[in-house]
Each structure stands twice: as structure tokens, then as C-alpha cells.
C-alpha positions as a Markdown table, in Angstrom:
| # | Residue | x | y | z |
|---|---|---|---|---|
| 1 | Met | 39.1 | 22.2 | 2.6 |
| 2 | His | 39.1 | 22.0 | 6.8 |
| 3 | Val | 41.5 | 23.8 | 8.9 |
| 4 | Val | 42.2 | 22.7 | 12.4 |
| 5 | Asn | 44.6 | 24.7 | 14.5 |
| 6 | Val | 46.9 | 23.5 | 16.9 |
| 7 | Ser | 46.8 | 26.2 | 19.7 |
| 8 | Leu | 50.4 | 26.3 | 21.4 |
| 9 | Gly | 50.9 | 30.3 | 21.6 |
| 10 | Glu | 53.7 | 31.3 | 19.6 |
| 11 | Arg | 54.4 | 27.8 | 18.4 |
| 12 | Ser | 50.8 | 27.6 | 17.1 |
| 13 | Tyr | 50.3 | 26.1 | 13.5 |
| 14 | Asp | 47.3 | 25.0 | 11.0 |
| 15 | Ile | 46.3 | 21.4 | 9.8 |
| 16 | Val | 45.1 | 22.0 | 6.4 |
| 17 | Ile | 43.1 | 19.1 | 5.1 |
| 18 | Gly | 41.8 | 18.7 | 1.8 |
| 19 | Val | 44.2 | 21.0 | -0.3 |
| 20 | Lys | 46.1 | 20.0 | -3.5 |
| 21 | Leu | 49.8 | 19.6 | -3.6 |
| 22 | Glu | 50.0 | 22.5 | -6.1 |
| 23 | Glu | 49.0 | 24.9 | -3.1 |
| 24 | Leu | 52.2 | 24.1 | -1.1 |
| 25 | Gly | 54.2 | 26.8 | -2.4 |
| 26 | Ser | 52.0 | 29.7 | -1.7 |
| 27 | Arg | 51.2 | 28.4 | 1.9 |
| 28 | Met | 54.8 | 28.1 | 2.5 |
| 29 | Glu | 55.3 | 31.6 | 1.4 |
| 30 | Gly | 53.1 | 33.0 | 4.3 |
| 31 | Leu | 55.6 | 31.0 | 6.8 |
| 32 | Arg | 58.4 | 33.6 | 6.0 |
| 33 | Thr | 61.1 | 31.0 | 5.8 |
| 34 | Gly | 64.4 | 30.9 | 3.9 |
| 35 | Lys | 64.1 | 30.1 | 0.3 |
| 36 | Lys | 66.4 | 27.2 | 0.5 |
| 37 | Ala | 64.3 | 24.2 | 1.1 |
| 38 | Ala | 64.9 | 20.3 | 1.5 |
| 39 | Val | 62.1 | 17.9 | 0.7 |
| 40 | Val | 62.9 | 14.5 | 2.8 |
| 41 | Thr | 61.2 | 11.6 | 1.3 |
| 42 | Asn | 61.4 | 7.9 | 0.3 |
| 43 | Pro | 61.9 | 6.6 | -3.2 |
| 44 | Thr | 58.5 | 5.2 | -3.6 |
| 45 | Val | 56.7 | 8.5 | -2.3 |
| 46 | Asn | 59.5 | 10.4 | -4.6 |
| 47 | Lys | 58.7 | 8.8 | -7.6 |
| 48 | Leu | 55.0 | 9.7 | -7.2 |
| 49 | Tyr | 54.9 | 13.0 | -6.0 |
| 50 | Gly | 58.4 | 14.4 | -5.7 |
| 51 | Ala | 58.3 | 16.3 | -9.0 |
| 52 | Arg | 55.3 | 17.8 | -8.4 |
| 53 | Val | 56.3 | 18.9 | -5.2 |
| 54 | Leu | 59.7 | 20.3 | -6.2 |
| 55 | Arg | 58.1 | 21.9 | -9.2 |
| 56 | Asn | 55.6 | 23.9 | -7.5 |
| 57 | Leu | 58.2 | 25.1 | -4.6 |
| 58 | Ser | 60.4 | 26.2 | -7.2 |
| 59 | Ser | 57.6 | 28.3 | -9.1 |
| 60 | Ala | 57.0 | 29.6 | -5.7 |
| 61 | Gly | 60.4 | 31.0 | -5.6 |
| 62 | Phe | 62.1 | 28.4 | -3.5 |
| 63 | Gln | 65.4 | 26.6 | -4.5 |
| 64 | Ala | 64.1 | 23.1 | -3.4 |
| 65 | Met | 66.1 | 19.7 | -3.5 |
| 66 | Pro | 65.3 | 16.4 | -2.6 |
| 67 | Val | 66.9 | 14.1 | 0.1 |
| 68 | Glu | 66.1 | 10.3 | -0.2 |
| 69 | Val | 66.0 | 8.2 | 3.0 |
| 70 | Pro | 65.4 | 4.3 | 2.3 |
| 71 | Asp | 61.5 | 3.1 | 2.9 |
| 72 | Gly | 60.8 | 1.3 | 6.1 |
| 73 | Glu | 61.1 | 1.7 | 10.0 |
| 74 | Gln | 64.5 | 0.1 | 10.2 |
| 75 | Tyr | 65.8 | 3.4 | 8.3 |
| 76 | Lys | 64.4 | 5.3 | 11.2 |
| 77 | Thr | 67.8 | 5.8 | 12.8 |
| 78 | Leu | 70.7 | 8.1 | 13.8 |
| 79 | Asp | 72.5 | 7.0 | 10.8 |
| 80 | Trp | 70.1 | 8.1 | 8.4 |
| 81 | Ala | 69.6 | 11.3 | 10.4 |
| 82 | Asn | 73.3 | 12.0 | 9.9 |
| 83 | Ala | 72.8 | 11.4 | 6.2 |
| 84 | Val | 70.1 | 14.3 | 6.2 |
| 85 | Tyr | 72.4 | 16.4 | 8.3 |
| 86 | Thr | 75.3 | 15.8 | 5.7 |
| 87 | Ala | 73.2 | 16.8 | 2.7 |
| 88 | Leu | 72.0 | 20.1 | 4.5 |
| 89 | Leu | 75.9 | 20.9 | 5.4 |
| 90 | Ile | 77.1 | 20.1 | 1.9 |
| 91 | Asn | 74.3 | 22.5 | 0.3 |
| 92 | Thr | 75.0 | 25.1 | 3.0 |
| 93 | Phe | 71.3 | 25.0 | 4.6 |
| 94 | Asp | 71.1 | 27.8 | 7.3 |
| 95 | Arg | 68.6 | 28.0 | 10.3 |
| 96 | Arg | 65.9 | 29.4 | 8.2 |
| 97 | Ser | 65.9 | 26.9 | 5.7 |
| 98 | Pro | 62.8 | 24.8 | 5.9 |
| 99 | Leu | 62.9 | 21.0 | 6.0 |
| 100 | Val | 59.6 | 19.4 | 4.2 |
| 101 | Ala | 58.7 | 16.1 | 5.2 |
| 102 | Leu | 57.0 | 14.2 | 2.3 |
| 103 | Gly | 55.8 | 10.8 | 3.2 |
| 104 | Gly | 54.5 | 8.6 | 5.9 |
| 105 | Gly | 55.3 | 8.4 | 9.8 |
| 106 | Val | 59.0 | 7.3 | 9.2 |
| 107 | Ile | 59.7 | 10.1 | 7.3 |
| 108 | Gly | 57.8 | 12.6 | 9.4 |
| 109 | Asp | 59.8 | 11.4 | 12.4 |
| 110 | Leu | 63.0 | 11.5 | 11.1 |
| 111 | Thr | 62.8 | 14.7 | 9.3 |
| 112 | Gly | 61.1 | 16.4 | 12.5 |
| 113 | Phe | 64.1 | 15.2 | 14.6 |
| 114 | Ala | 66.5 | 16.4 | 12.0 |
| 115 | Ala | 64.8 | 19.8 | 12.1 |
| 116 | Ala | 64.8 | 20.0 | 15.5 |
| 117 | Thr | 68.7 | 19.2 | 15.8 |
| 118 | Tyr | 70.2 | 20.9 | 12.9 |
| 119 | Met | 71.7 | 24.2 | 14.0 |
| 120 | Arg | 69.5 | 23.8 | 17.0 |
| 121 | Gly | 66.2 | 24.0 | 15.2 |
| 122 | Val | 65.2 | 24.9 | 11.6 |
| 123 | Pro | 61.7 | 25.3 | 10.2 |
| 124 | Phe | 59.7 | 22.4 | 9.5 |
| 125 | Ile | 56.6 | 21.4 | 7.3 |
| 126 | Gln | 54.7 | 18.0 | 7.3 |
| 127 | Ile | 53.1 | 16.8 | 4.1 |
| 128 | Pro | 51.8 | 13.5 | 5.2 |
| 129 | Thr | 51.1 | 10.8 | 2.7 |
| 130 | Thr | 49.7 | 8.1 | 4.4 |
| 131 | Leu | 46.4 | 7.8 | 6.8 |
| 132 | Leu | 48.6 | 6.9 | 9.8 |
| 133 | Ala | 50.5 | 9.9 | 9.2 |
| 134 | Met | 47.7 | 12.4 | 8.4 |
| 135 | Val | 45.7 | 11.4 | 11.6 |
| 136 | Asp | 48.7 | 10.8 | 14.3 |
| 137 | Ser | 52.4 | 11.1 | 13.6 |
| 138 | Ser | 52.4 | 14.5 | 11.8 |
| 139 | Val | 50.5 | 16.4 | 14.6 |
| 140 | Gly | 51.7 | 17.2 | 17.9 |
| 141 | Gly | 55.5 | 17.5 | 17.7 |
| 142 | Lys | 56.9 | 14.1 | 18.6 |
| 143 | Thr | 59.9 | 13.5 | 16.5 |
| 144 | Gly | 62.5 | 10.9 | 17.1 |
| 145 | Val | 64.4 | 8.1 | 15.7 |
| 146 | Asn | 64.6 | 4.3 | 16.9 |
| 147 | His | 67.4 | 2.4 | 18.8 |
| 148 | Pro | 67.9 | -1.2 | 18.5 |
| 149 | Met | 66.5 | -1.7 | 22.3 |
| 150 | Gly | 63.5 | 0.3 | 21.8 |
| 151 | Lys | 61.3 | 2.6 | 19.6 |
| 152 | Asn | 61.6 | 6.6 | 19.5 |
| 153 | Met | 64.1 | 6.4 | 22.3 |
| 154 | Ile | 66.0 | 9.4 | 20.9 |
| 155 | Gly | 63.9 | 12.2 | 20.0 |
| 156 | Ala | 62.6 | 15.6 | 20.7 |
| 157 | Phe | 59.4 | 17.6 | 20.9 |
| 158 | Tyr | 59.5 | 20.1 | 18.2 |
| 159 | Gln | 56.4 | 21.4 | 16.4 |
| 160 | Pro | 55.9 | 21.8 | 12.7 |
| 161 | Arg | 55.1 | 25.2 | 11.1 |
| 162 | Leu | 52.4 | 23.7 | 9.0 |
| 163 | Val | 50.8 | 20.4 | 8.4 |
| 164 | Phe | 49.5 | 20.1 | 4.9 |
| 165 | Met | 47.5 | 17.3 | 3.6 |
| 166 | Asp | 46.5 | 16.2 | 0.2 |
| 167 | Leu | 44.0 | 13.4 | 0.6 |
| 168 | Asp | 44.3 | 12.2 | -3.0 |
| 169 | Thr | 47.9 | 10.9 | -1.9 |
| 170 | Leu | 45.8 | 8.2 | -0.2 |
| 171 | Arg | 44.7 | 6.8 | -3.5 |
| 172 | Thr | 48.2 | 5.5 | -4.2 |
| 173 | Leu | 48.7 | 4.0 | -0.8 |
| 174 | Pro | 48.6 | 0.2 | -0.6 |
| 175 | Lys | 45.7 | -1.4 | 1.0 |
| 176 | Glu | 47.9 | -2.8 | 3.7 |
| 177 | Glu | 49.0 | 0.7 | 4.7 |
| 178 | Phe | 45.6 | 2.2 | 4.5 |
| 179 | Leu | 44.4 | -0.4 | 7.0 |
| 180 | Ser | 47.4 | 0.2 | 9.2 |
| 181 | Gly | 46.3 | 3.9 | 9.6 |
| 182 | Met | 43.0 | 2.8 | 10.3 |
| 183 | Ala | 44.2 | 1.2 | 13.9 |
| 184 | Glu | 45.0 | 4.7 | 15.0 |
| 185 | Val | 41.6 | 6.1 | 13.9 |
| 186 | Ile | 40.0 | 3.4 | 16.0 |
| 187 | Lys | 42.2 | 4.5 | 18.8 |
| 188 | Tyr | 40.7 | 8.1 | 18.8 |
| 189 | Gly | 37.2 | 6.5 | 19.0 |
| 190 | Val | 38.0 | 4.3 | 22.0 |
| 191 | Ile | 40.0 | 7.0 | 24.0 |
| 192 | Arg | 37.8 | 10.3 | 23.4 |
| 193 | Asp | 34.8 | 10.1 | 21.1 |
| 194 | Arg | 32.4 | 7.3 | 20.9 |
| 195 | Glu | 30.5 | 9.1 | 18.1 |
| 196 | Leu | 33.4 | 8.6 | 15.9 |
| 197 | Phe | 33.6 | 4.8 | 17.1 |
| 198 | Asp | 29.9 | 4.2 | 16.0 |
| 199 | Tyr | 30.5 | 6.1 | 12.9 |
| 200 | Leu | 33.5 | 4.1 | 11.9 |
| 201 | Asp | 31.3 | 0.9 | 12.8 |
| 202 | Lys | 28.5 | 2.0 | 10.5 |
| 203 | Asn | 30.3 | 3.6 | 7.6 |
| 204 | Arg | 32.8 | 1.0 | 7.2 |
| 205 | Glu | 32.3 | 0.3 | 3.5 |
| 206 | Lys | 32.4 | 4.1 | 2.7 |
| 207 | Val | 35.6 | 4.8 | 4.5 |
| 208 | Leu | 37.3 | 1.8 | 3.2 |
| 209 | Gly | 36.0 | 2.9 | -0.2 |
| 210 | Leu | 37.8 | 6.3 | 0.3 |
| 211 | Glu | 34.5 | 8.2 | -0.2 |
| 212 | Pro | 35.8 | 12.0 | 0.2 |
| 213 | Gly | 33.1 | 12.9 | 2.5 |
| 214 | Pro | 33.4 | 10.1 | 4.9 |
| 215 | Leu | 37.3 | 10.1 | 4.7 |
| 216 | Ala | 37.7 | 13.9 | 5.1 |
| 217 | His | 35.3 | 13.6 | 8.1 |
| 218 | Val | 37.1 | 10.7 | 9.8 |
| 219 | Ile | 40.5 | 12.7 | 9.3 |
| 220 | Arg | 39.4 | 16.0 | 10.4 |
| 221 | Arg | 37.6 | 14.4 | 13.7 |
| 222 | Cys | 41.0 | 12.6 | 14.6 |
| 223 | Cys | 42.9 | 15.9 | 14.0 |
| 224 | Glu | 40.8 | 17.8 | 16.1 |
| 225 | Ile | 41.0 | 15.3 | 18.9 |
| 226 | Lys | 44.7 | 15.4 | 18.7 |
| 227 | Ala | 44.9 | 19.0 | 18.5 |
| 228 | Glu | 42.8 | 19.4 | 21.5 |
| 229 | Val | 45.0 | 17.0 | 23.5 |
| 230 | Val | 48.2 | 18.6 | 22.6 |
| 231 | Ser | 47.3 | 22.2 | 23.1 |
| 232 | Lys | 46.4 | 20.8 | 26.8 |
| 233 | Asp | 49.4 | 18.9 | 27.4 |
| 234 | Glu | 52.2 | 19.3 | 24.7 |
| 235 | Arg | 54.9 | 17.2 | 26.4 |
| 236 | Glu | 52.9 | 14.5 | 27.8 |
| 237 | Gly | 52.9 | 15.4 | 31.6 |
| 238 | Gly | 49.4 | 13.8 | 31.7 |
| 239 | Leu | 46.5 | 13.9 | 29.5 |
| 240 | Arg | 48.4 | 13.5 | 26.2 |
| 241 | Ala | 49.4 | 9.9 | 27.6 |
| 242 | Ile | 45.9 | 8.7 | 26.3 |
| 243 | Leu | 47.1 | 8.9 | 22.7 |
| 244 | Asn | 49.4 | 5.8 | 23.8 |
| 245 | Phe | 46.4 | 3.4 | 23.9 |
| 246 | Gly | 47.6 | 0.2 | 22.4 |
| 247 | His | 51.0 | 1.2 | 22.1 |
| 248 | Thr | 52.6 | -0.3 | 25.3 |
| 249 | Val | 52.2 | -3.9 | 23.9 |
| 250 | Gly | 52.2 | -2.4 | 20.4 |
| 251 | His | 55.5 | -0.9 | 20.6 |
| 252 | Ala | 56.9 | -4.1 | 22.3 |
| 253 | Val | 55.5 | -6.3 | 19.5 |
| 254 | Glu | 57.4 | -4.0 | 17.1 |
| 255 | Thr | 60.6 | -4.3 | 19.0 |
| 256 | Val | 60.6 | -8.0 | 19.1 |
| 257 | Glu | 59.9 | -8.0 | 15.4 |
| 258 | Asn | 62.9 | -5.8 | 14.7 |
| 259 | Tyr | 60.3 | -2.9 | 13.3 |
| 260 | Thr | 59.3 | -5.1 | 10.4 |
| 261 | Arg | 55.7 | -4.9 | 11.7 |
| 262 | Arg | 53.5 | -2.3 | 10.5 |
| 263 | His | 53.0 | 0.4 | 13.2 |
| 264 | Gly | 49.2 | 0.1 | 12.8 |
| 265 | Glu | 49.0 | -3.3 | 12.9 |
| 266 | Ala | 50.9 | -3.7 | 16.2 |
| 267 | Val | 49.0 | -0.9 | 17.9 |
| 268 | Ala | 45.5 | -2.8 | 17.0 |
| 269 | Ile | 46.9 | -5.9 | 18.6 |
| 270 | Gly | 48.0 | -3.8 | 21.6 |
| 271 | Met | 44.4 | -2.3 | 21.9 |
| 272 | Val | 42.9 | -5.5 | 21.9 |
| 273 | Tyr | 45.3 | -6.7 | 24.8 |
| 274 | Ala | 44.7 | -3.4 | 26.8 |
| 275 | Ser | 41.0 | -4.0 | 26.6 |
| 276 | Arg | 41.3 | -7.5 | 27.9 |
| 277 | Leu | 43.5 | -6.4 | 30.7 |
| 278 | Ala | 40.8 | -3.5 | 31.6 |
| 279 | Leu | 38.1 | -6.2 | 31.8 |
| 280 | Arg | 40.3 | -8.4 | 34.0 |
| 281 | Met | 40.8 | -5.3 | 36.1 |
| 282 | Gly | 37.2 | -4.5 | 36.8 |
| 283 | Leu | 37.5 | -1.1 | 34.9 |
| 284 | Cys | 35.1 | -2.2 | 32.1 |
| 285 | Asp | 31.9 | -4.4 | 31.2 |
| 286 | Ala | 32.6 | -7.8 | 28.9 |
| 287 | Gly | 31.0 | -5.8 | 26.1 |
| 288 | Leu | 33.9 | -3.5 | 25.5 |
| 289 | Pro | 36.8 | -5.7 | 24.6 |
| 290 | Glu | 34.3 | -7.6 | 22.2 |
| 291 | Arg | 33.4 | -4.3 | 20.6 |
| 292 | Val | 37.0 | -2.9 | 20.2 |
| 293 | Glu | 38.3 | -6.5 | 18.9 |
| 294 | Lys | 35.2 | -6.8 | 16.3 |
| 295 | Leu | 35.8 | -3.3 | 15.2 |
| 296 | Ile | 39.5 | -3.8 | 14.6 |
| 297 | Arg | 38.7 | -7.1 | 13.1 |
| 298 | Asp | 36.2 | -5.5 | 10.7 |
| 299 | Tyr | 38.9 | -3.3 | 9.3 |
| 300 | Gly | 41.1 | -6.0 | 8.6 |
| 301 | Leu | 43.4 | -5.7 | 11.3 |
| 302 | Pro | 45.3 | -8.5 | 13.4 |
| 303 | Thr | 43.9 | -8.9 | 17.1 |
| 304 | Asp | 46.3 | -11.3 | 18.6 |
| 305 | Leu | 50.1 | -12.4 | 18.5 |
| 306 | Ser | 49.2 | -15.5 | 16.4 |
| 307 | Val | 50.0 | -13.4 | 13.4 |
| 308 | Leu | 53.6 | -12.6 | 14.4 |
| 309 | Lys | 56.4 | -14.5 | 12.3 |
| 310 | Arg | 57.6 | -15.8 | 15.5 |
| 311 | Arg | 55.4 | -15.8 | 18.6 |
| 312 | Pro | 57.5 | -13.9 | 21.2 |
| 313 | Ser | 57.5 | -15.3 | 24.8 |
| 314 | Val | 55.7 | -13.3 | 27.5 |
| 315 | Thr | 59.1 | -12.6 | 28.8 |
| 316 | Glu | 60.5 | -11.4 | 25.8 |
| 317 | Leu | 57.4 | -8.9 | 25.4 |
| 318 | Phe | 57.8 | -7.8 | 29.3 |
| 319 | Asp | 61.4 | -7.1 | 28.6 |
| 320 | Ala | 60.6 | -5.0 | 25.6 |
| 321 | Met | 58.0 | -3.1 | 27.6 |
| 322 | Gln | 60.4 | -2.1 | 30.3 |
| 323 | Val | 62.7 | -0.4 | 27.5 |
| 324 | Asp | 59.6 | 1.8 | 27.1 |
| 325 | Lys | 60.0 | 6.0 | 27.5 |
| 326 | Lys | 56.7 | 6.0 | 29.2 |
| 327 | Ala | 57.8 | 4.0 | 32.0 |
| 328 | Glu | 58.4 | 5.9 | 35.3 |
| 329 | Gly | 60.5 | 4.3 | 38.1 |
| 330 | Gly | 60.3 | 0.9 | 36.2 |
| 331 | Lys | 56.8 | 0.6 | 36.0 |
| 332 | Val | 55.3 | 1.0 | 32.7 |
| 333 | Arg | 51.8 | 3.0 | 32.4 |
| 334 | Phe | 49.0 | 1.5 | 30.7 |
| 335 | Val | 46.0 | 3.3 | 28.9 |
| 336 | Leu | 43.0 | 1.3 | 29.8 |
| 337 | Pro | 39.4 | 1.8 | 28.5 |
| 338 | Lys | 36.5 | 2.2 | 30.9 |
| 339 | Lys | 33.8 | 2.6 | 28.2 |
| 340 | Ile | 34.1 | 3.7 | 24.5 |
| 341 | Gly | 35.1 | 7.3 | 24.7 |
| 342 | Glu | 37.1 | 7.2 | 28.1 |
| 343 | Val | 40.1 | 6.0 | 29.3 |
| 344 | Val | 42.4 | 5.9 | 32.5 |
| 345 | Ile | 46.2 | 6.1 | 32.6 |
| 346 | Thr | 47.5 | 3.8 | 35.2 |
| 347 | Lys | 50.6 | 2.4 | 36.5 |
| 348 | Glu | 48.6 | 0.1 | 39.0 |
| 349 | Trp | 48.2 | -3.3 | 37.0 |
| 350 | Asp | 48.9 | -6.6 | 38.0 |
| 351 | Glu | 52.1 | -8.2 | 36.2 |
| 352 | Gly | 50.4 | -11.9 | 36.7 |
| 353 | Val | 46.9 | -10.9 | 35.1 |
| 354 | Leu | 49.0 | -9.2 | 32.0 |
| 355 | Arg | 50.9 | -12.4 | 31.7 |
| 356 | Glu | 47.6 | -14.5 | 31.8 |
| 357 | Val | 46.0 | -12.1 | 29.0 |
| 358 | Leu | 49.2 | -12.0 | 26.8 |
| 359 | Glu | 49.3 | -16.1 | 27.1 |
| 360 | Lys | 45.8 | -16.6 | 25.9 |
């Protein structure tokens, strides 16, 4: 077991890595929340783990109930947030009643947003069951829902009380979903840790084979990096923006595909194009985009727009990028790599150059 602390003063919390679902109740007892709990999940995860979680919470003295949301990014909406509110109101949940997010990034984002806004804030616990959620979306307090015009355009910064990871849940994760999570893992290596990037390169078979030691090492290191960044910049005023490497083009890809593309796949594509843009701007040498693209490809992830169901025009992608919450004064910020382990955040990029990069 590993514990990583996110240091945010009175909002600090632990990320507990490598525990069993049966330990959840005792961990939650220490949070001193109310005893009425809602476990928000999707049908797939509920069938696998819902009964275990509810049983465990019941044995710890909680009155727990499930709230199901359909599986998929297209259901991360205000309508489904409202469905969660309705379930809470019908069952007379109060301000001390915790919401438990059991699932991947969609469930975590939606549940966190509901927790942030129901009665102006109730306790929130993350139990990520996908690799992507473990290393990224469950940590840091970004919650939200999508709008038809853009991803995560409606949301709030709202930190969980606890992030609880049973790595055995990854063994029931479809391979494509695991690979999607690897895009975010690779991202951490590019933006902050050359040693992690090299480790992923040298230990690909062990990581993809879900060997406990390498898998726990990779997840812990990603959580340590994110905890460090979030502790220094909780609300993305500066440093935290480095976590958006690959997300500018990636979110545009998700938007033009109506959120049917896996998030990690879109981010993988975005990282390749951001690296190519960095090369064209003279920020890095020619070897960097090649290394980034090779590692992404080695982990079975897409590297260009040709994999999309319908190749969007560059104009469509630009329009989608403009509706981006990271834009300032109409100018989109890009996170661009200088070398493996170091990136810069800039609004000084050439539109014509980016168009050429995307057209290729």
C-alpha cells in the first residue's frame, strides 16, 4: 500500500493506492461524515463491484444506496447531474451525506460536480476503477459536465475527502480502456519526469501485463506528480496548466466526434501534434516528437487524425479549440515540450504552422 498526500491546508486528503474495496468502510469512518451514503456508478461497474461496496459500507454502519448513470462520456451532462440530485432529494440526503464515485472519469467528474453543488457542497469520495481515473481525473478536484459545444465547460473545483484505489479493479478493465489510461501516464513522463518516461519505455511488457510492482510504481509516481502540481496551483493559475499537455487538440477531437472517442486516445493524438508544433516552433529537437510518437504507438494508442470515424477539417478543429476553457482573450494556450520532462505554456504559437501540422 502507498499513500500520497495532496497538501491543500484544511482541504488536504490522502490518495490510498493498493488497498482492497473491503477496507473502504473503515477508511470512511475516519472522515466523520454522515451515515447516509450514495454510491454513484454505471451499470457495468455496479455489476462488478457495487454489491461489495454497498455490503462493506453497510457493515461499517452506513446506510448506502446505489445511483446508476449510463456508461459513456455522452452522459456526463447537466441532465444526469439533475438525476443524481433528484435521487438525493427523494432520499433526504443532507449536507453531511457523502457521495461515493465508483467508476471511471465520467462517474468521478459527474459525482464530484453533484457533490460540489448539492446543498452547496457535500462530502465526496473517489473510488476510481480505471487507469485513467486513477492517475488523473480522480486527483486534483476538477469536477464538471460537458456541453454540446465543449468538454467540461460547466464545473467546479471541489476536492474529494479521500481517493481510494483497489488496483485489482484494473483486471476487469477492457484492454482498450487500460491503454486509454496509458496516454495520461505517458503525459506525466513528458511534462515532469524523464525517468518515468524511460521506465515506461523499458518496462512496457510488465506494465501492460499488469505486474503488481511496476503497475503500482507507475500509478504512484503519476499521483505524486499530480499531487505536487495541484498543491502548488490548485485552481490552474499557472503551473497546473502543464497537466493539459495534449488536451488542446485532444478536447477538440472529442468535441468533433461528439464524445464517442476515448479520452486517452484523443489526448494521445493531441500529444503527438503538440510535439510536432513544438518542433516547428524551434522549442525542441527532432528527436523529441519521434520519441513521444514511438512510445504512444508502442502502447497501442493512435498517433494521428486518420483513425477518426470522419476526418474533420482543420477549420472544424480550430473552431472546437476556440470553445476551450483554457483560452484567454480568444487565444488558446498550448503546452509544448522542450525536452522529455520539461514543457512550456504559451499563447505565442503561429496559426498557420499549426494548420500545416494538423493537415499532415
